[in-house]
mmCIF file of the N, C-alpha and C atoms, coordinates in Angstrom:
data_MODEL
# 
_entry.id   MODEL 
# 
loop_
_atom_site.group_PDB 
_atom_site.id 
_atom_site.type_symbol 
_atom_site.label_atom_id 
_atom_site.label_alt_id 
_atom_site.label_comp_id 
_atom_site.label_asym_id 
_atom_site.label_entity_id 
_atom_site.label_seq_id 
_atom_site.pdbx_PDB_ins_code 
_atom_site.Cartn_x 
_atom_site.Cartn_y 
_atom_site.Cartn_z 
_atom_site.occupancy 
_atom_site.B_iso_or_equiv 
_atom_site.pdbx_formal_charge 
_atom_site.auth_seq_id 
_atom_site.auth_comp_id 
_atom_site.auth_asym_id 
_atom_site.auth_atom_id 
_atom_site.pdbx_PDB_model_num 
ATOM 1   N N  . MET A 1 1  ? 42.522 25.223  -8.414  1.00 0.00 ? 1  MET A N  1 
ATOM 2   C CA . MET A 1 1  ? 40.651 25.308  -8.287  1.00 0.00 ? 1  MET A CA 1 
ATOM 3   C C  . MET A 1 1  ? 40.021 25.169  -7.939  1.00 0.00 ? 1  MET A C  1 
ATOM 4   N N  . ASP A 1 2  ? 38.998 24.898  -6.993  1.00 0.00 ? 2  ASP A N  1 
ATOM 5   C CA . ASP A 1 2  ? 38.360 24.460  -6.519  1.00 0.00 ? 2  ASP A CA 1 
ATOM 6   C C  . ASP A 1 2  ? 37.566 22.374  -7.025  1.00 0.00 ? 2  ASP A C  1 
ATOM 7   N N  . LYS A 1 3  ? 37.601 21.323  -6.036  1.00 0.00 ? 3  LYS A N  1 
ATOM 8   C CA . LYS A 1 3  ? 37.406 20.599  -7.253  1.00 0.00 ? 3  LYS A CA 1 
ATOM 9   C C  . LYS A 1 3  ? 35.961 20.144  -6.851  1.00 0.00 ? 3  LYS A C  1 
ATOM 10  N N  . THR A 1 4  ? 34.998 20.856  -6.391  1.00 0.00 ? 4  THR A N  1 
ATOM 11  C CA . THR A 1 4  ? 33.708 20.460  -5.783  1.00 0.00 ? 4  THR A CA 1 
ATOM 12  C C  . THR A 1 4  ? 32.807 21.321  -7.940  1.00 0.00 ? 4  THR A C  1 
ATOM 13  N N  . LYS A 1 5  ? 33.754 22.290  -8.469  1.00 0.00 ? 5  LYS A N  1 
ATOM 14  C CA . LYS A 1 5  ? 33.530 22.991  -9.132  1.00 0.00 ? 5  LYS A CA 1 
ATOM 15  C C  . LYS A 1 5  ? 33.413 21.745  -10.756 1.00 0.00 ? 5  LYS A C  1 
ATOM 16  N N  . PHE A 1 6  ? 34.313 20.124  -10.736 1.00 0.00 ? 6  PHE A N  1 
ATOM 17  C CA . PHE A 1 6  ? 34.181 19.799  -11.123 1.00 0.00 ? 6  PHE A CA 1 
ATOM 18  C C  . PHE A 1 6  ? 32.461 18.854  -11.919 1.00 0.00 ? 6  PHE A C  1 
ATOM 19  N N  . ALA A 1 7  ? 32.201 18.083  -13.383 1.00 0.00 ? 7  ALA A N  1 
ATOM 20  C CA . ALA A 1 7  ? 30.894 17.470  -13.024 1.00 0.00 ? 7  ALA A CA 1 
ATOM 21  C C  . ALA A 1 7  ? 31.582 16.467  -12.273 1.00 0.00 ? 7  ALA A C  1 
ATOM 22  N N  . PHE A 1 8  ? 32.024 15.704  -13.003 1.00 0.00 ? 8  PHE A N  1 
ATOM 23  C CA . PHE A 1 8  ? 33.144 14.418  -12.514 1.00 0.00 ? 8  PHE A CA 1 
ATOM 24  C C  . PHE A 1 8  ? 33.657 14.588  -12.137 1.00 0.00 ? 8  PHE A C  1 
ATOM 25  N N  . ASP A 1 9  ? 33.215 13.589  -10.406 1.00 0.00 ? 9  ASP A N  1 
ATOM 26  C CA . ASP A 1 9  ? 34.992 12.979  -9.321  1.00 0.00 ? 9  ASP A CA 1 
ATOM 27  C C  . ASP A 1 9  ? 35.613 12.051  -10.146 1.00 0.00 ? 9  ASP A C  1 
ATOM 28  N N  . LYS A 1 10 ? 36.412 11.059  -9.968  1.00 0.00 ? 10 LYS A N  1 
ATOM 29  C CA . LYS A 1 10 ? 37.957 9.848   -9.972  1.00 0.00 ? 10 LYS A CA 1 
ATOM 30  C C  . LYS A 1 10 ? 36.757 8.880   -10.326 1.00 0.00 ? 10 LYS A C  1 
ATOM 31  N N  . THR A 1 11 ? 35.847 8.042   -9.378  1.00 0.00 ? 11 THR A N  1 
ATOM 32  C CA . THR A 1 11 ? 34.752 7.429   -9.638  1.00 0.00 ? 11 THR A CA 1 
ATOM 33  C C  . THR A 1 11 ? 34.119 7.366   -11.047 1.00 0.00 ? 11 THR A C  1 
ATOM 34  N N  . ASN A 1 12 ? 33.641 8.552   -11.443 1.00 0.00 ? 12 ASN A N  1 
ATOM 35  C CA . ASN A 1 12 ? 32.920 8.588   -12.764 1.00 0.00 ? 12 ASN A CA 1 
ATOM 36  C C  . ASN A 1 12 ? 33.952 8.087   -14.337 1.00 0.00 ? 12 ASN A C  1 
ATOM 37  N N  . PHE A 1 13 ? 34.996 9.246   -13.956 1.00 0.00 ? 13 PHE A N  1 
ATOM 38  C CA . PHE A 1 13 ? 36.469 9.138   -14.663 1.00 0.00 ? 13 PHE A CA 1 
ATOM 39  C C  . PHE A 1 13 ? 36.996 7.513   -14.990 1.00 0.00 ? 13 PHE A C  1 
ATOM 40  N N  . ILE A 1 14 ? 37.098 7.179   -14.066 1.00 0.00 ? 14 ILE A N  1 
ATOM 41  C CA . ILE A 1 14 ? 37.317 5.613   -13.775 1.00 0.00 ? 14 ILE A CA 1 
ATOM 42  C C  . ILE A 1 14 ? 35.821 4.207   -14.520 1.00 0.00 ? 14 ILE A C  1 
ATOM 43  N N  . LEU A 1 15 ? 34.457 4.990   -13.893 1.00 0.00 ? 15 LEU A N  1 
ATOM 44  C CA . LEU A 1 15 ? 33.415 3.889   -14.446 1.00 0.00 ? 15 LEU A CA 1 
ATOM 45  C C  . LEU A 1 15 ? 33.475 4.123   -16.548 1.00 0.00 ? 15 LEU A C  1 
ATOM 46  N N  . LEU A 1 16 ? 34.378 5.758   -17.012 1.00 0.00 ? 16 LEU A N  1 
ATOM 47  C CA . LEU A 1 16 ? 34.292 5.873   -17.978 1.00 0.00 ? 16 LEU A CA 1 
ATOM 48  C C  . LEU A 1 16 ? 35.194 4.811   -18.976 1.00 0.00 ? 16 LEU A C  1 
ATOM 49  N N  . GLY A 1 17 ? 36.221 5.000   -18.713 1.00 0.00 ? 17 GLY A N  1 
ATOM 50  C CA . GLY A 1 17 ? 37.875 4.486   -18.616 1.00 0.00 ? 17 GLY A CA 1 
ATOM 51  C C  . GLY A 1 17 ? 37.048 3.096   -18.272 1.00 0.00 ? 17 GLY A C  1 
ATOM 52  N N  . ALA A 1 18 ? 36.375 2.620   -17.875 1.00 0.00 ? 18 ALA A N  1 
ATOM 53  C CA . ALA A 1 18 ? 36.258 1.246   -17.909 1.00 0.00 ? 18 ALA A CA 1 
ATOM 54  C C  . ALA A 1 18 ? 34.876 0.628   -18.730 1.00 0.00 ? 18 ALA A C  1 
ATOM 55  N N  . GLY A 1 19 ? 34.452 1.669   -18.284 1.00 0.00 ? 19 GLY A N  1 
ATOM 56  C CA . GLY A 1 19 ? 33.285 1.054   -19.900 1.00 0.00 ? 19 GLY A CA 1 
ATOM 57  C C  . GLY A 1 19 ? 33.926 1.103   -21.378 1.00 0.00 ? 19 GLY A C  1 
ATOM 58  N N  . MET A 1 20 ? 35.462 2.625   -21.252 1.00 0.00 ? 20 MET A N  1 
ATOM 59  C CA . MET A 1 20 ? 35.292 2.351   -22.664 1.00 0.00 ? 20 MET A CA 1 
ATOM 60  C C  . MET A 1 20 ? 36.433 1.051   -23.502 1.00 0.00 ? 20 MET A C  1 
ATOM 61  N N  . ILE A 1 21 ? 37.062 0.042   -21.895 1.00 0.00 ? 21 ILE A N  1 
ATOM 62  C CA . ILE A 1 21 ? 37.699 -0.509  -21.877 1.00 0.00 ? 21 ILE A CA 1 
ATOM 63  C C  . ILE A 1 21 ? 36.643 -1.722  -22.842 1.00 0.00 ? 21 ILE A C  1 
ATOM 64  N N  . VAL A 1 22 ? 36.011 -2.233  -22.052 1.00 0.00 ? 22 VAL A N  1 
ATOM 65  C CA . VAL A 1 22 ? 34.555 -2.754  -22.156 1.00 0.00 ? 22 VAL A CA 1 
ATOM 66  C C  . VAL A 1 22 ? 34.361 -2.574  -23.490 1.00 0.00 ? 22 VAL A C  1 
ATOM 67  N N  . ILE A 1 23 ? 34.395 -1.365  -24.118 1.00 0.00 ? 23 ILE A N  1 
ATOM 68  C CA . ILE A 1 23 ? 33.707 -1.294  -25.392 1.00 0.00 ? 23 ILE A CA 1 
ATOM 69  C C  . ILE A 1 23 ? 34.468 -2.483  -26.316 1.00 0.00 ? 23 ILE A C  1 
ATOM 70  N N  . ILE A 1 24 ? 35.672 -1.024  -26.746 1.00 0.00 ? 24 ILE A N  1 
ATOM 71  C CA . ILE A 1 24 ? 36.953 -1.970  -27.537 1.00 0.00 ? 24 ILE A CA 1 
ATOM 72  C C  . ILE A 1 24 ? 36.636 -3.490  -27.014 1.00 0.00 ? 24 ILE A C  1 
ATOM 73  N N  . ILE A 1 25 ? 37.555 -4.352  -26.153 1.00 0.00 ? 25 ILE A N  1 
ATOM 74  C CA . ILE A 1 25 ? 36.733 -5.916  -26.364 1.00 0.00 ? 25 ILE A CA 1 
ATOM 75  C C  . ILE A 1 25 ? 36.116 -6.449  -26.377 1.00 0.00 ? 25 ILE A C  1 
ATOM 76  N N  . GLY A 1 26 ? 34.517 -5.679  -26.857 1.00 0.00 ? 26 GLY A N  1 
ATOM 77  C CA . GLY A 1 26 ? 33.201 -6.466  -27.757 1.00 0.00 ? 26 GLY A CA 1 
ATOM 78  C C  . GLY A 1 26 ? 33.514 -5.956  -29.074 1.00 0.00 ? 26 GLY A C  1 
ATOM 79  N N  . PHE A 1 27 ? 34.223 -4.936  -29.616 1.00 0.00 ? 27 PHE A N  1 
ATOM 80  C CA . PHE A 1 27 ? 34.761 -4.907  -31.093 1.00 0.00 ? 27 PHE A CA 1 
ATOM 81  C C  . PHE A 1 27 ? 35.554 -5.507  -31.097 1.00 0.00 ? 27 PHE A C  1 
ATOM 82  N N  . LEU A 1 28 ? 36.612 -5.885  -30.281 1.00 0.00 ? 28 LEU A N  1 
ATOM 83  C CA . LEU A 1 28 ? 37.893 -7.018  -30.492 1.00 0.00 ? 28 LEU A CA 1 
ATOM 84  C C  . LEU A 1 28 ? 37.258 -8.000  -30.725 1.00 0.00 ? 28 LEU A C  1 
ATOM 85  N N  . LEU A 1 29 ? 36.199 -8.842  -29.888 1.00 0.00 ? 29 LEU A N  1 
ATOM 86  C CA . LEU A 1 29 ? 35.262 -9.732  -30.283 1.00 0.00 ? 29 LEU A CA 1 
ATOM 87  C C  . LEU A 1 29 ? 34.713 -9.814  -31.143 1.00 0.00 ? 29 LEU A C  1 
ATOM 88  N N  . MET A 1 30 ? 34.220 -9.149  -32.169 1.00 0.00 ? 30 MET A N  1 
ATOM 89  C CA . MET A 1 30 ? 34.056 -9.005  -33.448 1.00 0.00 ? 30 MET A CA 1 
ATOM 90  C C  . MET A 1 30 ? 34.419 -9.370  -34.883 1.00 0.00 ? 30 MET A C  1 
ATOM 91  N N  . ALA A 1 31 ? 35.664 -8.974  -33.710 1.00 0.00 ? 31 ALA A N  1 
ATOM 92  C CA . ALA A 1 31 ? 36.656 -8.992  -35.184 1.00 0.00 ? 31 ALA A CA 1 
ATOM 93  C C  . ALA A 1 31 ? 36.626 -10.968 -35.818 1.00 0.00 ? 31 ALA A C  1 
ATOM 94  N N  . GLY A 1 32 ? 37.703 -10.011 -37.215 1.00 0.00 ? 32 GLY A N  1 
ATOM 95  C CA . GLY A 1 32 ? 37.680 -11.722 -37.610 1.00 0.00 ? 32 GLY A CA 1 
ATOM 96  C C  . GLY A 1 32 ? 37.873 -11.932 -39.151 1.00 0.00 ? 32 GLY A C  1 
ATOM 97  N N  . PRO A 1 33 ? 37.931 -12.683 -39.482 1.00 0.00 ? 33 PRO A N  1 
ATOM 98  C CA . PRO A 1 33 ? 37.450 -13.070 -41.352 1.00 0.00 ? 33 PRO A CA 1 
ATOM 99  C C  . PRO A 1 33 ? 36.816 -12.776 -41.671 1.00 0.00 ? 33 PRO A C  1 
ATOM 100 N N  . GLY A 1 34 ? 37.170 -12.200 -42.619 1.00 0.00 ? 34 GLY A N  1 
ATOM 101 C CA . GLY A 1 34 ? 34.840 -12.151 -43.243 1.00 0.00 ? 34 GLY A CA 1 
ATOM 102 C C  . GLY A 1 34 ? 35.270 -12.643 -44.787 1.00 0.00 ? 34 GLY A C  1 
ATOM 103 N N  . SER A 1 35 ? 34.173 -12.657 -45.584 1.00 0.00 ? 35 SER A N  1 
ATOM 104 C CA . SER A 1 35 ? 33.994 -14.304 -47.006 1.00 0.00 ? 35 SER A CA 1 
ATOM 105 C C  . SER A 1 35 ? 34.306 -12.799 -47.914 1.00 0.00 ? 35 SER A C  1 
ATOM 106 N N  . THR A 1 36 ? 34.748 -13.934 -49.015 1.00 0.00 ? 36 THR A N  1 
ATOM 107 C CA . THR A 1 36 ? 35.252 -13.084 -49.516 1.00 0.00 ? 36 THR A CA 1 
ATOM 108 C C  . THR A 1 36 ? 34.220 -13.815 -51.045 1.00 0.00 ? 36 THR A C  1 
ATOM 109 N N  . GLU A 1 37 ? 34.556 -12.737 -52.563 1.00 0.00 ? 37 GLU A N  1 
ATOM 110 C CA . GLU A 1 37 ? 33.431 -13.399 -53.473 1.00 0.00 ? 37 GLU A CA 1 
ATOM 111 C C  . GLU A 1 37 ? 34.018 -15.119 -54.028 1.00 0.00 ? 37 GLU A C  1 
ATOM 112 N N  . THR A 1 38 ? 35.002 -14.800 -53.253 1.00 0.00 ? 38 THR A N  1 
ATOM 113 C CA . THR A 1 38 ? 34.835 -16.735 -54.456 1.00 0.00 ? 38 THR A CA 1 
ATOM 114 C C  . THR A 1 38 ? 35.400 -17.700 -52.480 1.00 0.00 ? 38 THR A C  1 
ATOM 115 N N  . THR A 1 39 ? 35.247 -17.376 -51.456 1.00 0.00 ? 39 THR A N  1 
ATOM 116 C CA . THR A 1 39 ? 35.318 -18.276 -50.438 1.00 0.00 ? 39 THR A CA 1 
ATOM 117 C C  . THR A 1 39 ? 34.410 -17.859 -49.658 1.00 0.00 ? 39 THR A C  1 
ATOM 118 N N  . PHE A 1 40 ? 33.601 -19.093 -49.058 1.00 0.00 ? 40 PHE A N  1 
ATOM 119 C CA . PHE A 1 40 ? 31.994 -17.728 -47.931 1.00 0.00 ? 40 PHE A CA 1 
ATOM 120 C C  . PHE A 1 40 ? 33.455 -18.777 -45.745 1.00 0.00 ? 40 PHE A C  1 
ATOM 121 N N  . GLU A 1 41 ? 32.901 -18.122 -45.563 1.00 0.00 ? 41 GLU A N  1 
ATOM 122 C CA . GLU A 1 41 ? 33.529 -18.319 -43.676 1.00 0.00 ? 41 GLU A CA 1 
ATOM 123 C C  . GLU A 1 41 ? 32.748 -17.670 -42.715 1.00 0.00 ? 41 GLU A C  1 
ATOM 124 N N  . PRO A 1 42 ? 32.425 -19.710 -42.362 1.00 0.00 ? 42 PRO A N  1 
ATOM 125 C CA . PRO A 1 42 ? 30.692 -19.476 -41.841 1.00 0.00 ? 42 PRO A CA 1 
ATOM 126 C C  . PRO A 1 42 ? 31.748 -18.896 -40.559 1.00 0.00 ? 42 PRO A C  1 
ATOM 127 N N  . ASP A 1 43 ? 32.929 -18.778 -40.167 1.00 0.00 ? 43 ASP A N  1 
ATOM 128 C CA . ASP A 1 43 ? 33.279 -18.223 -38.632 1.00 0.00 ? 43 ASP A CA 1 
ATOM 129 C C  . ASP A 1 43 ? 32.298 -16.561 -38.300 1.00 0.00 ? 43 ASP A C  1 
ATOM 130 N N  . ILE A 1 44 ? 31.383 -16.256 -39.403 1.00 0.00 ? 44 ILE A N  1 
ATOM 131 C CA . ILE A 1 44 ? 31.051 -14.798 -39.400 1.00 0.00 ? 44 ILE A CA 1 
ATOM 132 C C  . ILE A 1 44 ? 29.543 -15.117 -38.745 1.00 0.00 ? 44 ILE A C  1 
ATOM 133 N N  . PHE A 1 45 ? 29.236 -16.593 -38.582 1.00 0.00 ? 45 PHE A N  1 
ATOM 134 C CA . PHE A 1 45 ? 27.834 -16.918 -37.566 1.00 0.00 ? 45 PHE A CA 1 
ATOM 135 C C  . PHE A 1 45 ? 28.112 -17.470 -36.206 1.00 0.00 ? 45 PHE A C  1 
ATOM 136 N N  . SER A 1 46 ? 29.593 -17.074 -35.851 1.00 0.00 ? 46 SER A N  1 
ATOM 137 C CA . SER A 1 46 ? 29.605 -18.072 -35.006 1.00 0.00 ? 46 SER A CA 1 
ATOM 138 C C  . SER A 1 46 ? 29.319 -17.363 -33.747 1.00 0.00 ? 46 SER A C  1 
ATOM 139 N N  . VAL A 1 47 ? 29.135 -17.987 -32.036 1.00 0.00 ? 47 VAL A N  1 
ATOM 140 C CA . VAL A 1 47 ? 28.384 -17.013 -30.993 1.00 0.00 ? 47 VAL A CA 1 
ATOM 141 C C  . VAL A 1 47 ? 29.168 -16.400 -31.080 1.00 0.00 ? 47 VAL A C  1 
ATOM 142 N N  . ARG A 1 48 ? 30.410 -16.417 -30.900 1.00 0.00 ? 48 ARG A N  1 
ATOM 143 C CA . ARG A 1 48 ? 31.496 -14.981 -30.451 1.00 0.00 ? 48 ARG A CA 1 
ATOM 144 C C  . ARG A 1 48 ? 30.948 -13.534 -30.862 1.00 0.00 ? 48 ARG A C  1 
ATOM 145 N N  . ARG A 1 49 ? 30.670 -13.996 -32.038 1.00 0.00 ? 49 ARG A N  1 
ATOM 146 C CA . ARG A 1 49 ? 30.639 -12.223 -33.055 1.00 0.00 ? 49 ARG A CA 1 
ATOM 147 C C  . ARG A 1 49 ? 29.158 -12.225 -33.363 1.00 0.00 ? 49 ARG A C  1 
ATOM 148 N N  . ILE A 1 50 ? 28.412 -13.359 -33.045 1.00 0.00 ? 50 ILE A N  1 
ATOM 149 C CA . ILE A 1 50 ? 26.417 -12.856 -32.919 1.00 0.00 ? 50 ILE A CA 1 
ATOM 150 C C  . ILE A 1 50 ? 25.975 -12.773 -31.614 1.00 0.00 ? 50 ILE A C  1 
ATOM 151 N N  . LYS A 1 51 ? 26.925 -13.359 -30.460 1.00 0.00 ? 51 LYS A N  1 
ATOM 152 C CA . LYS A 1 51 ? 25.911 -12.773 -29.378 1.00 0.00 ? 51 LYS A CA 1 
ATOM 153 C C  . LYS A 1 51 ? 26.727 -12.096 -28.499 1.00 0.00 ? 51 LYS A C  1 
ATOM 154 N N  . VAL A 1 52 ? 27.723 -13.154 -28.118 1.00 0.00 ? 52 VAL A N  1 
ATOM 155 C CA . VAL A 1 52 ? 28.878 -12.315 -26.899 1.00 0.00 ? 52 VAL A CA 1 
ATOM 156 C C  . VAL A 1 52 ? 29.347 -10.928 -26.973 1.00 0.00 ? 52 VAL A C  1 
ATOM 157 N N  . ALA A 1 53 ? 29.932 -10.934 -28.140 1.00 0.00 ? 53 ALA A N  1 
ATOM 158 C CA . ALA A 1 53 ? 29.947 -9.313  -28.114 1.00 0.00 ? 53 ALA A CA 1 
ATOM 159 C C  . ALA A 1 53 ? 29.356 -8.114  -28.491 1.00 0.00 ? 53 ALA A C  1 
ATOM 160 N N  . PRO A 1 54 ? 28.003 -8.589  -29.127 1.00 0.00 ? 54 PRO A N  1 
ATOM 161 C CA . PRO A 1 54 ? 27.319 -7.156  -29.101 1.00 0.00 ? 54 PRO A CA 1 
ATOM 162 C C  . PRO A 1 54 ? 27.023 -7.605  -27.098 1.00 0.00 ? 54 PRO A C  1 
ATOM 163 N N  . VAL A 1 55 ? 27.150 -8.511  -26.956 1.00 0.00 ? 55 VAL A N  1 
ATOM 164 C CA . VAL A 1 55 ? 25.939 -7.991  -25.228 1.00 0.00 ? 55 VAL A CA 1 
ATOM 165 C C  . VAL A 1 55 ? 27.409 -7.870  -24.182 1.00 0.00 ? 55 VAL A C  1 
ATOM 166 N N  . VAL A 1 56 ? 28.996 -8.049  -24.955 1.00 0.00 ? 56 VAL A N  1 
ATOM 167 C CA . VAL A 1 56 ? 29.888 -7.520  -23.722 1.00 0.00 ? 56 VAL A CA 1 
ATOM 168 C C  . VAL A 1 56 ? 29.986 -6.054  -24.315 1.00 0.00 ? 56 VAL A C  1 
ATOM 169 N N  . CYS A 1 57 ? 30.162 -5.351  -25.390 1.00 0.00 ? 57 CYS A N  1 
ATOM 170 C CA . CYS A 1 57 ? 30.207 -3.978  -26.157 1.00 0.00 ? 57 CYS A CA 1 
ATOM 171 C C  . CYS A 1 57 ? 28.478 -2.903  -25.264 1.00 0.00 ? 57 CYS A C  1 
ATOM 172 N N  . PHE A 1 58 ? 27.932 -3.866  -25.527 1.00 0.00 ? 58 PHE A N  1 
ATOM 173 C CA . PHE A 1 58 ? 26.266 -3.231  -24.141 1.00 0.00 ? 58 PHE A CA 1 
ATOM 174 C C  . PHE A 1 58 ? 26.759 -3.072  -22.394 1.00 0.00 ? 58 PHE A C  1 
ATOM 175 N N  . ILE A 1 59 ? 26.977 -3.893  -22.546 1.00 0.00 ? 59 ILE A N  1 
ATOM 176 C CA . ILE A 1 59 ? 27.829 -3.873  -21.259 1.00 0.00 ? 59 ILE A CA 1 
ATOM 177 C C  . ILE A 1 59 ? 28.358 -2.650  -20.751 1.00 0.00 ? 59 ILE A C  1 
ATOM 178 N N  . GLY A 1 60 ? 30.013 -2.670  -21.886 1.00 0.00 ? 60 GLY A N  1 
ATOM 179 C CA . GLY A 1 60 ? 30.570 -1.377  -21.593 1.00 0.00 ? 60 GLY A CA 1 
ATOM 180 C C  . GLY A 1 60 ? 29.825 0.105   -22.067 1.00 0.00 ? 60 GLY A C  1 
ATOM 181 N N  . PHE A 1 61 ? 28.284 0.307   -22.795 1.00 0.00 ? 61 PHE A N  1 
ATOM 182 C CA . PHE A 1 61 ? 27.340 1.309   -23.067 1.00 0.00 ? 61 PHE A CA 1 
ATOM 183 C C  . PHE A 1 61 ? 26.653 1.328   -21.970 1.00 0.00 ? 61 PHE A C  1 
ATOM 184 N N  . ILE A 1 62 ? 26.111 0.721   -21.087 1.00 0.00 ? 62 ILE A N  1 
ATOM 185 C CA . ILE A 1 62 ? 25.415 1.340   -19.866 1.00 0.00 ? 62 ILE A CA 1 
ATOM 186 C C  . ILE A 1 62 ? 26.668 0.901   -18.608 1.00 0.00 ? 62 ILE A C  1 
ATOM 187 N N  . SER A 1 63 ? 27.490 0.916   -19.074 1.00 0.00 ? 63 SER A N  1 
ATOM 188 C CA . SER A 1 63 ? 28.516 1.199   -18.022 1.00 0.00 ? 63 SER A CA 1 
ATOM 189 C C  . SER A 1 63 ? 28.945 2.648   -18.300 1.00 0.00 ? 63 SER A C  1 
ATOM 190 N N  . MET A 1 64 ? 29.628 3.469   -19.394 1.00 0.00 ? 64 MET A N  1 
ATOM 191 C CA . MET A 1 64 ? 29.718 4.237   -19.919 1.00 0.00 ? 64 MET A CA 1 
ATOM 192 C C  . MET A 1 64 ? 28.426 5.586   -19.168 1.00 0.00 ? 64 MET A C  1 
ATOM 193 N N  . ILE A 1 65 ? 27.634 4.542   -19.333 1.00 0.00 ? 65 ILE A N  1 
ATOM 194 C CA . ILE A 1 65 ? 25.775 5.663   -18.943 1.00 0.00 ? 65 ILE A CA 1 
ATOM 195 C C  . ILE A 1 65 ? 26.041 5.954   -17.778 1.00 0.00 ? 65 ILE A C  1 
ATOM 196 N N  . TYR A 1 66 ? 26.028 5.545   -16.344 1.00 0.00 ? 66 TYR A N  1 
ATOM 197 C CA . TYR A 1 66 ? 26.240 5.529   -15.666 1.00 0.00 ? 66 TYR A CA 1 
ATOM 198 C C  . TYR A 1 66 ? 27.383 6.500   -14.845 1.00 0.00 ? 66 TYR A C  1 
ATOM 199 N N  . GLY A 1 67 ? 28.675 5.955   -15.960 1.00 0.00 ? 67 GLY A N  1 
ATOM 200 C CA . GLY A 1 67 ? 29.489 6.598   -15.509 1.00 0.00 ? 67 GLY A CA 1 
ATOM 201 C C  . GLY A 1 67 ? 29.712 8.228   -15.483 1.00 0.00 ? 67 GLY A C  1 
ATOM 202 N N  . ILE A 1 68 ? 28.525 9.080   -16.044 1.00 0.00 ? 68 ILE A N  1 
ATOM 203 C CA . ILE A 1 68 ? 28.153 9.644   -16.910 1.00 0.00 ? 68 ILE A CA 1 
ATOM 204 C C  . ILE A 1 68 ? 26.987 10.647  -15.931 1.00 0.00 ? 68 ILE A C  1 
ATOM 205 N N  . LEU A 1 69 ? 25.856 9.658   -15.769 1.00 0.00 ? 69 LEU A N  1 
ATOM 206 C CA . LEU A 1 69 ? 24.864 9.557   -14.788 1.00 0.00 ? 69 LEU A CA 1 
ATOM 207 C C  . LEU A 1 69 ? 25.195 10.061  -13.830 1.00 0.00 ? 69 LEU A C  1 
ATOM 208 N N  . ARG A 1 70 ? 26.155 9.404   -12.886 1.00 0.00 ? 70 ARG A N  1 
ATOM 209 C CA . ARG A 1 70 ? 26.837 9.280   -11.788 1.00 0.00 ? 70 ARG A CA 1 
ATOM 210 C C  . ARG A 1 70 ? 26.760 10.608  -11.099 1.00 0.00 ? 70 ARG A C  1 
ATOM 211 N N  . LYS A 1 71 ? 26.739 11.025  -10.168 1.00 0.00 ? 71 LYS A N  1 
ATOM 212 C CA . LYS A 1 71 ? 26.256 12.615  -8.893  1.00 0.00 ? 71 LYS A CA 1 
ATOM 213 C C  . LYS A 1 71 ? 27.423 12.343  -8.383  1.00 0.00 ? 71 LYS A C  1 
ATOM 214 N N  . PRO A 1 72 ? 28.386 12.800  -8.053  1.00 0.00 ? 72 PRO A N  1 
ATOM 215 C CA . PRO A 1 72 ? 29.900 12.526  -7.065  1.00 0.00 ? 72 PRO A CA 1 
ATOM 216 C C  . PRO A 1 72 ? 29.215 13.029  -5.662  1.00 0.00 ? 72 PRO A C  1 
ATOM 217 N N  . SER A 1 73 ? 29.739 12.646  -5.187  1.00 0.00 ? 73 SER A N  1 
ATOM 218 C CA . SER A 1 73 ? 29.286 12.629  -3.378  1.00 0.00 ? 73 SER A CA 1 
ATOM 219 C C  . SER A 1 73 ? 29.837 13.643  -3.004  1.00 0.00 ? 73 SER A C  1 
ATOM 220 N N  . ASN A 1 74 ? 29.452 14.560  -2.800  1.00 0.00 ? 74 ASN A N  1 
ATOM 221 C CA . ASN A 1 74 ? 29.345 16.144  -1.853  1.00 0.00 ? 74 ASN A CA 1 
ATOM 222 C C  . ASN A 1 74 ? 30.173 15.718  -0.021  1.00 0.00 ? 74 ASN A C  1 
ATOM 223 N N  . LYS A 1 75 ? 31.555 15.283  -0.751  1.00 0.00 ? 75 LYS A N  1 
ATOM 224 C CA . LYS A 1 75 ? 32.033 15.158  1.612   1.00 0.00 ? 75 LYS A CA 1 
ATOM 225 C C  . LYS A 1 75 ? 32.271 16.484  2.448   1.00 0.00 ? 75 LYS A C  1 
ATOM 226 N N  . THR A 1 76 ? 32.544 17.597  1.116   1.00 0.00 ? 76 THR A N  1 
ATOM 227 C CA . THR A 1 76 ? 32.644 18.613  2.135   1.00 0.00 ? 76 THR A CA 1 
ATOM 228 C C  . THR A 1 76 ? 32.211 18.992  2.046   1.00 0.00 ? 76 THR A C  1 
ATOM 229 N N  . THR A 1 77 ? 30.657 19.489  3.589   1.00 0.00 ? 77 THR A N  1 
ATOM 230 C CA . THR A 1 77 ? 30.380 20.684  3.655   1.00 0.00 ? 77 THR A CA 1 
ATOM 231 C C  . THR A 1 77 ? 30.506 21.877  3.829   1.00 0.00 ? 77 THR A C  1 
ATOM 232 N N  . ASP A 1 78 ? 29.821 22.480  3.256   1.00 0.00 ? 78 ASP A N  1 
ATOM 233 C CA . ASP A 1 78 ? 30.358 24.269  3.192   1.00 0.00 ? 78 ASP A CA 1 
ATOM 234 C C  . ASP A 1 78 ? 29.296 24.972  4.002   1.00 0.00 ? 78 ASP A C  1 
ATOM 235 N N  . LYS A 1 79 ? 30.467 26.111  4.874   1.00 0.00 ? 79 LYS A N  1 
ATOM 236 C CA . LYS A 1 79 ? 29.959 26.765  5.368   1.00 0.00 ? 79 LYS A CA 1 
ATOM 237 C C  . LYS A 1 79 ? 29.111 27.585  5.657   1.00 0.00 ? 79 LYS A C  1 
ATOM 238 N N  . THR A 1 80 ? 29.098 28.066  4.469   1.00 0.00 ? 80 THR A N  1 
ATOM 239 C CA . THR A 1 80 ? 29.008 30.252  3.603   1.00 0.00 ? 80 THR A CA 1 
ATOM 240 C C  . THR A 1 80 ? 27.508 29.188  2.873   1.00 0.00 ? 80 THR A C  1 
ATOM 241 N N  . GLU A 1 81 ? 27.195 27.999  2.574   1.00 0.00 ? 81 GLU A N  1 
ATOM 242 C CA . GLU A 1 81 ? 25.740 27.556  2.898   1.00 0.00 ? 81 GLU A CA 1 
ATOM 243 C C  . GLU A 1 81 ? 24.615 27.628  3.424   1.00 0.00 ? 81 GLU A C  1 
ATOM 244 N N  . LYS A 1 82 ? 25.135 27.904  5.190   1.00 0.00 ? 82 LYS A N  1 
ATOM 245 C CA . LYS A 1 82 ? 24.457 27.294  6.394   1.00 0.00 ? 82 LYS A CA 1 
ATOM 246 C C  . LYS A 1 82 ? 23.281 29.022  6.332   1.00 0.00 ? 82 LYS A C  1 
# 
């Protein structure tokens, strides 16, 4: 199969994979104990869960969007197009 027919190249897939890993890390940073009806957990308002984790997820989503929109470089020149 001809590699020039694919919409993505190796770099696109690396960017998509890295973006997905960063998003998963962001969601793991948001995780933690929650409040119940009998006890209040003040950790739900921590800086890690409110500010850091959403920024990490946002960076991951931006990386994935860039990985999708990035145009693969065309290193081979086709002599039939001339």
